[in-house]
FIKE-678871 format. One record per residue (C-alpha): residue number from 1; residue in three letters; y, x, z. Coordinates in nm, 3 decimals, always signed. Example, Ala and Ser with C-alpha at 12.3 -4.5 7.8 and 13.67 -1.06 7.14 Angstrom:
  num  residuo        y        x        z
    1      ala   -0.450   +1.230   +0.780
    2      ser   -0.106   +1.367   +0.714
//
This chain:
  num  residuo        y        x        z
    1      met   +2.026   +0.175   -7.240
    2      lys   +1.767   +0.429   -7.119
    3      lys   +2.073   +0.722   -7.076
    4      gln   +2.247   +0.427   -6.845
    5      arg   +1.891   +0.417   -6.650
    6      leu   +1.885   +0.759   -6.624
    7      gly   +2.280   +0.799   -6.488
    8      phe   +2.109   +0.530   -6.259
    9      tyr   +1.844   +0.695   -6.098
   10      leu   +2.026   +1.023   -6.075
   11      leu   +2.312   +0.834   -5.902
   12      trp   +2.036   +0.679   -5.669
   13      ala   +1.878   +1.043   -5.599
   14      ser   +2.181   +1.185   -5.541
   15      leu   +2.304   +0.901   -5.277
   16      ile   +1.950   +0.946   -5.175
   17      leu   +1.939   +1.334   -5.097
   18      val   +2.314   +1.295   -4.928
   19      leu   +2.176   +1.050   -4.689
   20      ala   +1.907   +1.248   -4.613
   21      ala   +2.079   +1.600   -4.575
   22      ala   +2.339   +1.324   -4.342
   23      val   +2.032   +1.227   -4.119
   24      leu   +1.854   +1.586   -4.100
   25      ala   +2.194   +1.694   -4.047
   26      gly   +2.278   +1.436   -3.749
   27      ala   +1.923   +1.485   -3.630
   28      ala   +1.951   +1.900   -3.637
   29      trp   +2.294   +1.860   -3.456
   30      thr   +2.119   +1.539   -3.191
   31      trp   +1.862   +1.826   -3.128
   32      met   +2.100   +2.156   -3.111
   33      his   +2.328   +1.911   -2.820
   34      arg   +2.022   +1.744   -2.632
   35      pro   +1.959   +1.863   -2.298
   36      leu   +1.626   +2.058   -2.303
   37      his   +1.352   +1.962   -2.046
   38      leu   +1.303   +2.261   -1.794
   39      ala   +0.996   +2.345   -1.578
   40      ala   +1.270   +2.397   -1.251
   41      pro   +1.589   +2.308   -1.206
   42      lys   +1.701   +2.713   -1.292
   43      val   +1.455   +2.909   -1.511
   44      asp   +1.523   +3.283   -1.543
   45      phe   +1.360   +3.439   -1.871
   46      val   +1.455   +3.790   -2.059
   47      val   +1.523   +3.847   -2.425
   48      asp   +1.358   +4.183   -2.488
   49      pro   +1.543   +4.440   -2.713
   50      gly   +1.530   +4.377   -3.084
   51      ala   +1.383   +4.075   -3.033
   52      ser   +1.403   +3.800   -3.327
   53      pro   +1.501   +3.480   -3.319
   54      arg   +1.177   +3.346   -3.271
   55      met   +1.063   +3.573   -3.027
   56      val   +1.319   +3.472   -2.809
   57      ala   +1.247   +3.075   -2.839
   58      arg   +0.868   +3.196   -2.741
   59      ala   +1.011   +3.395   -2.415
   60      leu   +1.217   +3.084   -2.318
   61      asn   +0.885   +2.824   -2.357
   62      ala   +0.704   +3.104   -2.221
   63      ala   +0.938   +3.077   -1.952
   64      gly   +0.920   +2.698   -1.912
   65      val   +1.224   +2.570   -2.131
   66      gln   +1.057   +2.352   -2.399
   67      val   +1.273   +2.427   -2.702
   68      trp   +1.135   +2.403   -3.064
   69      glu   +1.073   +2.726   -3.185
   70      pro   +1.113   +2.691   -3.601
   71      gly   +1.469   +2.491   -3.510
   72      phe   +1.593   +2.741   -3.277
   73      val   +1.519   +3.006   -3.535
   74      trp   +1.692   +2.840   -3.798
   75      met   +1.989   +2.757   -3.574
   76      ala   +2.049   +3.144   -3.487
   77      arg   +2.007   +3.238   -3.860
   78      leu   +2.251   +2.949   -4.039
   79      ser   +2.525   +3.046   -3.741
   80      glu   +2.439   +3.413   -3.768
   81      arg   +2.375   +3.445   -3.410
   82      asp   +2.107   +3.621   -3.468
   83      lys   +2.259   +3.918   -3.515
   84      leu   +2.486   +3.902   -3.205
   85      met   +2.165   +3.832   -2.920
   86      lys   +2.190   +4.091   -2.648
   87      ala   +1.898   +4.191   -2.483
   88      gly   +1.883   +4.141   -2.063
   89      gly   +1.832   +3.899   -1.838
   90      tyr   +1.935   +3.540   -1.869
   91      gln   +1.873   +3.196   -1.716
   92      ala   +1.854   +2.809   -1.788
   93      gln   +1.969   +2.566   -1.610
   94      glu   +1.965   +2.177   -1.601
   95      gly   +2.151   +2.033   -1.881
   96      asp   +2.139   +2.350   -2.129
   97      thr   +2.099   +2.268   -2.475
   98      pro   +1.957   +2.477   -2.738
   99      trp   +2.289   +2.575   -2.880
  100      arg   +2.456   +2.637   -2.559
  101      leu   +2.141   +2.910   -2.472
  102      leu   +2.191   +3.024   -2.788
  103      glu   +2.593   +3.105   -2.732
  104      arg   +2.457   +3.237   -2.423
  105      ile   +2.245   +3.497   -2.514
  106      ala   +2.497   +3.582   -2.827
  107      arg   +2.764   +3.656   -2.536
  108      gly   +2.557   +3.850   -2.366
  109      asp   +2.611   +3.602   -2.060
  110      met   +2.336   +3.743   -1.832
  111      ser   +2.209   +3.637   -1.514
  112      gln   +2.239   +3.841   -1.235
  113      arg   +2.056   +3.958   -0.910
  114      gln   +2.088   +4.211   -0.659
  115      ile   +1.842   +4.435   -0.426
  116      thr   +2.004   +4.632   -0.150
  117      phe   +1.854   +4.949   -0.033
  118      val   +1.933   +5.006   +0.325
  119      glu   +2.050   +5.286   +0.486
  120      gly   +1.759   +5.501   +0.675
  121      trp   +1.529   +5.376   +0.471
  122      thr   +1.219   +5.549   +0.309
  123      tyr   +1.105   +5.598   +0.035
  124      arg   +0.806   +5.359   +0.099
  125      gln   +1.010   +5.089   +0.191
  126      ile   +1.250   +5.123   -0.139
  127      arg   +0.923   +5.110   -0.320
  128      gln   +0.822   +4.804   -0.110
  129      ala   +1.146   +4.632   -0.172
  130      leu   +1.112   +4.705   -0.583
  131      arg   +0.755   +4.579   -0.553
  132      ala   +0.856   +4.244   -0.352
  133      asn   +1.134   +4.137   -0.598
  134      pro   +1.033   +3.874   -0.845
  135      asp   +1.279   +3.980   -1.090
  136      val   +1.221   +4.340   -1.106
  137      arg   +0.965   +4.443   -1.340
  138      gln   +0.700   +4.683   -1.236
  139      thr   +0.664   +4.984   -1.456
  140      leu   +0.591   +5.296   -1.228
  141      asp   +0.212   +5.181   -1.092
  142      gly   +0.007   +5.534   -1.178
  143      val   +0.313   +5.702   -1.182
  144      ser   +0.327   +6.000   -0.940
  145      asp   +0.622   +6.078   -0.705
  146      glu   +0.629   +6.424   -0.907
  147      glu   +0.628   +6.281   -1.222
  148      leu   +0.916   +5.981   -1.154
  149      met   +1.123   +6.312   -1.017
  150      ala   +1.086   +6.484   -1.340
  151      arg   +1.179   +6.170   -1.572
  152      leu   +1.452   +6.167   -1.353
  153      gly   +1.557   +6.522   -1.445
  154      ser   +1.523   +6.633   -1.065
  155      asp   +1.400   +6.999   -0.999
  156      ile   +1.286   +6.800   -0.633
  157      lys   +0.992   +6.671   -0.682
  158      his   +0.948   +6.513   -0.298
  159      pro   +1.126   +6.161   -0.364
  160      glu   +1.263   +6.099   -0.014
  161      gly   +1.599   +6.056   +0.068
  162      met   +1.694   +6.142   -0.349
  163      phe   +1.741   +5.782   -0.373
  164      phe   +2.101   +5.651   -0.266
  165      pro   +2.112   +5.313   -0.014
  166      asp   +2.371   +5.062   -0.136
  167      thr   +2.359   +4.706   -0.302
  168      tyr   +2.248   +4.687   -0.661
  169      val   +2.332   +4.410   -0.892
  170      phe   +2.096   +4.362   -1.192
  171      thr   +2.001   +4.176   -1.441
  172      pro   +1.612   +3.950   -1.409
  173      gly   +1.375   +4.200   -1.591
  174      ser   +1.480   +4.541   -1.503
  175      thr   +1.279   +4.770   -1.434
  176      asp   +1.161   +4.956   -1.125
  177      tyr   +1.268   +5.280   -1.300
  178      glu   +1.599   +5.160   -1.430
  179      leu   +1.708   +5.075   -1.039
  180      leu   +1.554   +5.359   -0.901
  181      arg   +1.767   +5.590   -1.181
  182      arg   +2.057   +5.411   -1.069
  183      ala   +2.040   +5.462   -0.723
  184      tyr   +1.938   +5.871   -0.787
  185      glu   +2.259   +5.892   -0.974
  186      glu   +2.444   +5.768   -0.753
  187      gly   +2.304   +5.975   -0.451
  188      gln   +2.349   +6.254   -0.680
  189      arg   +2.708   +6.191   -0.683
  190      ile   +2.787   +6.127   -0.348
  191      leu   +2.590   +6.442   -0.252
  192      arg   +2.818   +6.626   -0.483
  193      asp   +3.111   +6.495   -0.333
  194      thr   +3.007   +6.510   +0.002
  195      trp   +2.944   +6.897   -0.018
  196      ala   +3.248   +6.990   -0.206
  197      gln   +3.436   +6.839   +0.144
  198      arg   +3.174   +7.083   +0.395
  199      ala   +3.340   +7.218   +0.667
  200      pro   +3.316   +7.620   +0.664
  201      asp   +3.019   +7.842   +0.791
  202      leu   +2.775   +7.568   +0.805
  203      pro   +2.387   +7.662   +0.906
  204      val   +2.303   +7.458   +0.623
  205      ser   +2.328   +7.652   +0.278
  206      thr   +2.239   +7.409   -0.054
  207      pro   +2.343   +7.016   -0.074
  208      tyr   +1.985   +6.934   -0.041
  209      glu   +1.997   +7.070   +0.333
  210      ala   +2.305   +6.880   +0.428
  211      leu   +2.070   +6.596   +0.288
  212      val   +1.756   +6.688   +0.521
  213      leu   +2.031   +6.706   +0.796
  214      ala   +2.194   +6.361   +0.725
  215      ser   +1.872   +6.176   +0.687
  216      ile   +1.777   +6.316   +1.081
  217      val   +2.097   +6.201   +1.175
  218      glu   +2.080   +5.856   +1.007
  219      lys   +1.762   +5.837   +1.193
  220      glu   +1.901   +5.942   +1.525
  221      thr   +2.177   +5.716   +1.576
  222      gly   +2.317   +5.373   +1.418
  223      his   +2.639   +5.402   +1.653
  224      gly   +2.922   +5.533   +1.414
  225      pro   +3.093   +5.744   +1.681
  226      asp   +2.813   +5.957   +1.763
  227      arg   +2.751   +6.055   +1.410
  228      arg   +2.916   +6.360   +1.388
  229      arg   +2.834   +6.426   +1.763
  230      val   +2.521   +6.444   +1.706
  231      ala   +2.507   +6.617   +1.376
  232      gly   +2.694   +6.863   +1.578
  233      val   +2.416   +6.944   +1.868
  234      phe   +2.160   +6.989   +1.551
  235      thr   +2.424   +7.224   +1.402
  236      asn   +2.452   +7.422   +1.687
  237      arg   +2.061   +7.431   +1.746
  238      leu   +2.064   +7.531   +1.384
  239      arg   +2.264   +7.849   +1.440
  240      ile   +2.074   +7.984   +1.782
  241      gly   +1.762   +7.904   +1.634
  242      met   +1.691   +7.641   +1.857
  243      pro   +1.406   +7.399   +1.748
  244      leu   +1.572   +7.071   +1.680
  245      gln   +1.324   +6.888   +1.861
  246      thr   +1.384   +6.512   +1.734
  247      asp   +1.126   +6.251   +1.755
  248      pro   +1.153   +6.104   +1.396
  249      thr   +1.104   +6.371   +1.202
  250      val   +0.755   +6.364   +1.406
  251      ile   +0.744   +6.018   +1.353
  252      tyr   +0.798   +6.068   +0.975
  253      gly   +0.511   +6.325   +0.987
  254      met   +0.243   +6.121   +1.127
  255      gly   +0.286   +5.862   +0.876
  256      glu   +0.060   +5.522   +0.861
  257      ala   -0.058   +5.655   +1.205
  258      tyr   +0.250   +5.600   +1.375
  259      gln   +0.207   +5.248   +1.553
  260      gly   +0.493   +5.217   +1.749
  261      arg   +0.551   +5.468   +2.015
  262      ile   +0.513   +5.871   +2.086
  263      arg   +0.252   +6.073   +2.252
  264      lys   +0.243   +6.406   +2.395
  265      arg   +0.003   +6.499   +2.163
  266      asp   +0.156   +6.382   +1.881
  267      leu   +0.487   +6.615   +1.960
  268      gln   +0.191   +6.902   +1.949
  269      thr   -0.008   +6.807   +1.645
  270      asp   +0.158   +7.024   +1.361
  271      thr   +0.299   +6.882   +1.004
  272      pro   +0.541   +6.998   +0.802
  273      trp   +0.801   +6.761   +0.988
  274      asn   +0.742   +6.785   +1.335
  275      thr   +1.028   +7.012   +1.443
  276      tyr   +0.852   +7.035   +1.813
  277      thr   +0.620   +7.260   +1.654
  278      arg   +0.795   +7.446   +1.365
  279      pro   +1.159   +7.578   +1.372
  280      gly   +1.451   +7.515   +1.128
  281      leu   +1.475   +7.195   +0.917
  282      pro   +1.170   +7.023   +0.771
  283      pro   +1.096   +7.042   +0.429
  284      thr   +1.209   +6.747   +0.328
  285      pro   +1.470   +6.452   +0.401
  286      ile   +1.236   +6.191   +0.623
  287      ala   +1.470   +5.844   +0.497
  288      ala   +1.783   +5.779   +0.318
  289      pro   +2.101   +5.862   +0.487
  290      gly   +2.411   +5.631   +0.422
  291      arg   +2.731   +5.800   +0.321
  292      ala   +2.910   +5.840   +0.703
  293      ala   +2.571   +6.001   +0.781
  294      leu   +2.574   +6.278   +0.497
  295      leu   +2.963   +6.306   +0.598
  296      ala   +2.890   +6.390   +0.924
  297      ala   +2.611   +6.624   +0.813
  298      val   +2.844   +6.853   +0.674
  299      gln   +3.169   +6.801   +0.899
  300      pro   +2.985   +6.799   +1.240
  301      glu   +3.151   +6.780   +1.554
  302      gln   +3.247   +7.120   +1.698
  303      his   +3.179   +7.118   +2.087
  304      lys   +2.906   +7.311   +2.283
  305      phe   +2.626   +7.035   +2.320
  306      leu   +2.279   +7.107   +2.273
  307      tyr   +2.111   +6.787   +2.393
  308      phe   +2.144   +6.400   +2.394
  309      val   +1.959   +6.127   +2.514
  310      ser   +2.036   +5.725   +2.370
  311      arg   +2.178   +5.514   +2.649
  312      gly   +1.952   +5.222   +2.529
  313      asn   +2.233   +5.043   +2.399
  314      gly   +2.308   +5.229   +2.021
  315      thr   +2.465   +5.506   +2.204
  316      ser   +2.414   +5.825   +2.326
  317      glu   +2.471   +6.074   +2.661
  318      phe   +2.514   +6.476   +2.547
  319      ser   +2.475   +6.735   +2.734
  320      val   +2.513   +7.112   +2.737
  321      asn   +2.255   +7.231   +2.951
  322      leu   +1.879   +7.124   +3.022
  323      ser   +1.920   +7.051   +3.382
  324      asp   +2.202   +6.837   +3.316
  325      his   +1.985   +6.646   +2.973
  326      asn   +1.702   +6.599   +3.248
  327      arg   +1.887   +6.391   +3.495
  328      asn   +2.061   +6.181   +3.183
  329      val   +1.672   +6.137   +3.090
  330      ser   +1.559   +6.022   +3.451
  331      arg   +1.890   +5.776   +3.476
  332      tyr   +1.852   +5.651   +3.098
  333      val   +1.515   +5.666   +2.983
  334      leu   +1.319   +5.633   +3.317
  335      gly   +1.604   +5.425   +3.495
  336      gln   +1.582   +5.682   +3.748
  337      asp   +1.918   +5.813   +3.875
  338      arg   +1.948   +6.172   +4.088
//
């Protein structure tokens, strides 16, 4: 009789355990596939390199995705997705469940953003764009320009012009350094390729000098058909030792003192970048040149022009001698025909 009762109790205990397991499994399945509550319709979060499931769950909660931490940990471990999680930037959207998010992280299905460095931007403008982007993690505050360039493996200490202007796709949480490294490496690649296409007998002897010249061309004209002709003017001047006398270099040397116009005293105030007071190329680029400006610098148009002036519509008027140039200045700048 006692054995029968014991067997009866064991049977009931087993049934209860099975039912409890079924209830728990059902609750777990329901939790895994129930949409999460988000702080916004779309929430970005970052999975750091080497993050554990617990760290990921905490990152989700901190970002505004309410997920049950122990449940997320056990879900990741029992499914062995904890071994597949990939670091990067992700996005949770309305309707996402804990399982869907875990699968997304295990697949490495990262969200993407993009940032554009515009042709003709200075390094200061590039850094401002990086600081203003909420998806870029800031790591370079307090790092000097020389330290940054050394970290990039460059023997050039000044960062101006060294970061190629383009649109870069990245995952949220990428660092400012990572984006600058990509722009630097792209710039070096394009500069090498462009330098290999240079015309013979150029008055620039290194790729860096070509980069400096290209930056001036970039700032002097945005009109595509004029780029090689403008580059030819500066090439002609360099060949005969004539000062470049280009306003964008003066503006660059003025720094924050520039307020939208150049006065005569600015042209006469010496700085390392003032090509009115100093011969030859300035010591560094004055902006980030694009591919077209780089190609113009190494393949300038062959002509005899030594002067040019803006027509006011984006194009330029070119002249061989100073008297013709003065006449063009009177017409296009002063509005006086003579």
